[in-house]
N, C-alpha and C positions, 0 to 999 in steps of 0.2 A: 653449600654450594647453591648459586641465584639459580633464574630459569636459566635453560636452552638457550633460550635470546640473547640474553646476557653476554655468554661467552662468543656466540656467533656474530653480534654486534661488535666487539673489538674487534676480534681478529678479522671482523671486514674494512673497520675503521683502520688500522693498520697497514690494509692492502691500496685502500683508497689516497693514504698520503704520497706524497711526491717524492716524499726520501721515508726508505730505497725503495726503490721504483721498480726492480725487478731481479729477481733470483731465487733463492730459500733461504726462511726464518727460522734457525734450530736455536729449540730452548729446551734447555736440560733441568729435567726434574731435577729432587736430591735425591740421593741416597741413604740409607742408613750409614750414620758414623759410630764405628764401634768405642767405647772406650778403655778398653782394657784388652779386649780380643770381641773377637766377632759378632758373637752370641750374646755381649751384654751392651748394646746399641746405646748410643744417649737419646734420648728424647727425640722423633722424626719433626724438622719441621721443613716444611715446603718451600721452593725460591719463590718470591712475593711475584717475577713476572712471570715464572710458570702459572701460579696461581690466577692471577689475572686473567688471561688467555685462556687456560685451561682448566682451571678450578676444581680440578684432582690433589686430594691429597694424599696420594699414596707414594711410596719411594719406588726407583727403578723406572721410571716413566721418561721418555721425550715428547717435545712435540713438531710437529715440522709444519710451517705454515708456505705453501706454492705464491710468490706473491704474483705469476704472471697468471694462474691460473685462479684464484683465490680459490684455492684445497686447501682444508687441514689432512693431515692426518698423524693418528696418536700412536706411539711403540710401547709395548712392552708388555710382559707375558703376564696368562691367565695363574694363581695359583696354582704351586705344585702340593700332591698328596701329603707331603710332608710340611709343608706350611700350612695346610688347614687343621693337623694333628695340636701342630703345638701354639698356629694363632689362631685358631678357627678360620671362620668359611667368610671371603668376602665377598660384596657382589661381582658377577662377573663384570672383568672389563670393559667389554663390550657396550653392558646396560650402563655403567658407567659414563662411556663416553656418550652416547648418546645423550645423557643427562648435559653434556655441555655438548652437544650440537656439534659431536663429530659423528663422520660415518665410515671412517676407514680406521678400522686399530690391525695394525701387522706387530706381527715380533720384531722385537732389536736385533737379530742378527740381518733381518733384510734393510734396515738404516742405513749399512756401510756402502751395501750397492747401491741404495737410491743418493747417495752423498757421490760417490763413483763417478754415477754415471753423470751427472749435475756438472760436477769439472771435468768430465772429456769433453761434457756439450758447453764449455766456457761460463756456464753458469755459476753465479755468484752465490756462496756458503754465507747470511751473516747471522753474525754469533755476538754475545755480548761478554764483558769482560770475564772471565773466570775468578771467586773468589775462593774458591778452595780447590785442594789438590787435585781430587779425588775428577774434580771436570777439566780441570789442566790435563789429565791423564786419556779423560773419555773421548777430550775432542781434540785433542793428537794425533791418536786412534784412527778416531771418526774420519778428521778430515789429511790425515797422513802430511802433519804436518809437525816438525821436530819444535820440542818442549819449548828452544832457546828463543822461536820466529811465533810463538802464538802468541802474541801479545800485539805484533801484527796482523796476525788475522780477524782482531776484532771489529765490529765494522761501526765505527762514527755513524753513519744517516739510521742504523739501527736505535742506536743507543738516544739518538734527539728524536727520533721516530716515538720512541715507546717512552723516555721522560714526556714529551708536551701529549703523549696522553694521556700516560697515569696521573701528571701531575693536575690534571683535576677531576676534581671526586664526581659521580652522578651522588643522584638523593639516595638511590640503595644503599651505596657507601660509606656516606654520611650517615644513614640510620645504624650503620655497623657501628661504626667509628662512636657514635654514640652510645650505644649498646656495650662495650669495652668501658668508655666512662661512667657507666652507673655501675659497672663491677669494681673499677679506679677508686670508685668514693669510696665506695663500702671497703678496701683496703687502706682507704688513706682513715678514715672513721674506726677502724681494728686500732690503727697504730697508736691513732689521737688518742683514745680509749684504752688503753698499757703502756701511753708514757706517767709512769711514777718510780719514784725512786727506789731502787732496787731488782729492777727489770733488767732482762739484758736482752742489745738488737737480737742476739738469737734468739730470744721466747720470741719478740716481738714481729721478728720477720717467717718465726716457726707458724702464728698466729693467721699472718696475711696469708700464709702459702695453706694452711687448713681453709682460710675462708674462701679462697681462689677456688683449689679442692674441688669443696664443697659445692661452687658454683657451676664443676663442670669446664673450667677456663688455665688461665698459668700467668704467670706475668709476659710484659708482649719486653722487656729484658730484666736482664740482671738487676735487682732492685739495689740504689743505696739506701740504706737505714744504720744512723751514724748519729753518735752527738760527737764527731769529729766532722762535722760538715765544710771545714777548708777543704779535705780532700773530697775533689769535683765527682771522682766515678769512685767512691767509697763499698767495694765489694766484700770486707771480709764486719764480722760483727762478732770482737770480740767485749765491747765494753759494757758495765753495765751503769744502768744508769744513773746519777744522782742527782740532789735536790741545786737547781741551777741551771741544771745544762739544757741543752737548747738542740732536740733531735729532727736533723735534717731525714725525713722520707722521699727521694722519688723513684715511684714505682707508676706500672702502670699496669690495666689487661689489656688478656683480646677478647675479641669475640667470636662470636661460635664460625665466624667466615675466616678469623683471623687479621683483622685489622687490629691494629693498636691504640691504644690510649695513654697517656704519660703528663704527668701530674707530680707539681713538689710541694710539699708542706713543711713547715717547719714548727715546733710546738714544743712551750716550755712545759719542762721536764716539775710537774706536783702544780702544775697551773697558773705560775706567775712570771710574769717575765721581768730582770731586773732591767732598770732604767734605761739604761745603756742598751740593752739589747732592742729594748722597745724603740729605742730612738733608730737603728742600723734598720730593723726588721721595717718600719713605716716608712725609713728612706725607700729600700727597696719597693716593695709596696705603692707607694709613688713613681717609681721609676717605670716599674711594672705598668700601672694606671695610666701612663705618657703613653708607652707606645702601643696600648689595647685603644687608645685612641687615633693615636695615629693608623692607626692598620684601613689602608683602602686602596683601593684596584688603582695599580700605574706607580705607585711608590713603592723605591725600592727599598727593598728592608734596611741594608746597612744601614739608609736614613735613620729607619724607625731604629736603629740600634745604638746608634748616634745621638741620636734626641732623650734616649733612655740612660744611656749611661750621663749625658750633660747632667738629666736630673737628678740622678743621684751622685754625680758633683756637687749639686749646689745642697744637698743637703750635710755631704759628708765636709761639705766648706762651712757650713753652721754649726757643726760637729767640732771644729777645728783638727779635724784629720788631713783637710786640705785646702789651699788658698788660691786663689784666683787670678782671671775671671773664669768660669767654669771653662766657656771657648773654647779659651787657650788649653786648657789642660787637658780636655778631652783629643783635640787636634795633636798634640803632642803624643798623647797616648797617657798621660801621667795617671788617670781613673784603673786602666789594667793593672796596676796592680794589684785593688782590692776587685775588678771586673775584667778577669783575666779569659774569660770563652766567649763565645756568640750570644743573640739574645735567643736563639729559638731555629729553629728547621723543618724543614716539612713532614707532614704525615701521613698515613697509610696501613697497606700492609706490612712497611715495615717501620718501625718508630722510627730510624731515622730514614725516610721513607730513601727509594732507589738510591739507597749512598752505596752500594755494590756497582753501580754503571758510571759513579763518579762524581763527586761535586763540584768541579769545573763544568756540568752537565747539567746537574740536578740544578743547583745552584747560584749558579750565576750565566749570563749571556754570552753571548760572541764578541759583542762588545765590552764587557764585563776585566776588568783587572784586578783577582784578586788580591784584599790589602795584602799589606808583610808584616805592620806593625804591630804588634806585641799582643796579643788579646783580639784586638780585629783580625787576624790571622787566623781564629779559630771562630770566625762565622760562618757556620754551612751552608745558608742563606742568604745570596745578598743581593737577589735579583727583583724585580719590578712584580710585584703581588698583581695575579688577578683573580677571579670570580671563580671559585670552585677550589684555589688552593685551600688546603686545610695545614697550617702552621702553630708551633706552640710559641710561646712571650714567656721565657725564661732570668731575668734580668736575676743576681747578686749581685751579694758582697763578701767578702771573703781577707780574711787574717793570717796568712800563711807563712810560718813563721822561715822558713826556707827564702821565700823569695822574698819576700821584706830586707830578711839579714843581705841576701845578693844585691840588691836594689841600692841599698842604705850603704855598701860598703863603696856601693861605683858611685855614690852621690847620684844616683838617677833622678832625676824629674825631680829635683829638692826645693825648686824654687818653685813647685805646685803644693810638695808636700811636705806635711809636719811629722817628721819622724821621729821628736820626742813624744807626738801624742801617737803616734801607731802603735808606739812598745805599750803605751799603757793598755792598747786592746790585745798582745798575744795571750796568747790561752781564749781569745773570746770562740773561736772555729767559722762557723758562716751560716750566711742563710741566702737562700735562692727559693723563691717563688713561681709556680710554674702552671699557664691555663694551655688549652688546645681551641684553636678557632678557627671556623670557616669563614674565608675574603666571599663577601655576598657582590652585590653591583653596585652598593653606597659603602661599606663599610667591611664591619666585619660582626658576625655573630658568637656567643662563646659557644662552646658544645661539653653537653654532658651533665649530669646534677652538679647543683649547687654544691661545692664544699669549700663551707666557711676559709676566711684568710682574714680577715678585720681580724686584728690584737685581744679583741676583746672577747671577741665567738671561737678563735684559733684557744684561747686561755680558759676556757668556760668548758670545752670537748676534752683537755689532756686529765688523764686518771681518771675518765668515768667509768670505765670498767676494767678495774687493774686485773693483769694474771693473777689466777689462785697458786 
């Protein structure tokens, strides 16, 4: 937890915003989620917005903020004797509440009557979109709203207020992200060191997991660790590395206060890039450098995405995979055969920060229309940047056989794509390079420890400490 003043200040800021202007804000903490029976839960992860305003990393809590009175109440139960026997004695809930600047703690059964009274007084109860079925059940019961109508009870003013506040990171939040990225750097060094022929993806994931466990940390999301880099989110690890493969690792760690890191590196197994591998790698690296140079306040991120796409396309034209002009090819969406995802996203307490609140609120402004073009439609962040935003920048280039087959059969964008040349790259896989940045008043600052990405430095790290 941060200091109590941090959480008091965050709640006061929420109360002071113009929207929502009155009523109660109800925030649900998460519960334990069973894997296959109640006493065998998944590792607990607290809701990001609950952590932001109430800071407590324990299950079965509710936070209530009275926008009219400016008061906050925590609802939760003290540990029972059975809880203590099986899980040890936790701090008293009243003590933990005081540590986050909350003076009033009540048992959960009293929350229902408080909300009933508010409704009888025609006071609005503001809630955020429920992203778990258990949230929907609890909210439906507390608010006496039928399941089918619960989405109508979600408060858009609350969503907008939370997004406005959480989007701009404080210096202490940035420090947490830096800590997460220090741990992330260790994970990537581990993966690169083990990228040798004969190692399995599963072994490398195990080594990364062990490294994080030893640090008292964990992954901020399920990592990709694969020689099948053309599968964008590849969460299975069945392959054995062979000479000539490219190992793509997209992974991040969490800080002690649960802030996320998110970095991608691609390493040539056995330490040597083939000529075409290095050419595609440099193309992606050049696209990332162009995007980084363009990061600045008030610049729409969608335009930075297009700038990166044009840079990548220029390289693909030089390699004979596309033909130009590059600007026309990108405007038509032809580049998305190779770059079918967005350039990046917001990052903070959630690796895709606040995504549960809706990308249309987090990543776009009211006067923006989310693009429908293939590839561009996957851009999670399109809005103008502001100082204090933390964003990822992750261009990529992939050769996805089913996508290539489908587009070629339709003769899609054949005026821009040299399909004969593309066929020569089937089996190549994919390359993505990702880093995290803080938008500043005059540009952007790279966050975290330096994780080498120049091709010669990446190659030099490969296989430096093979698994025994």
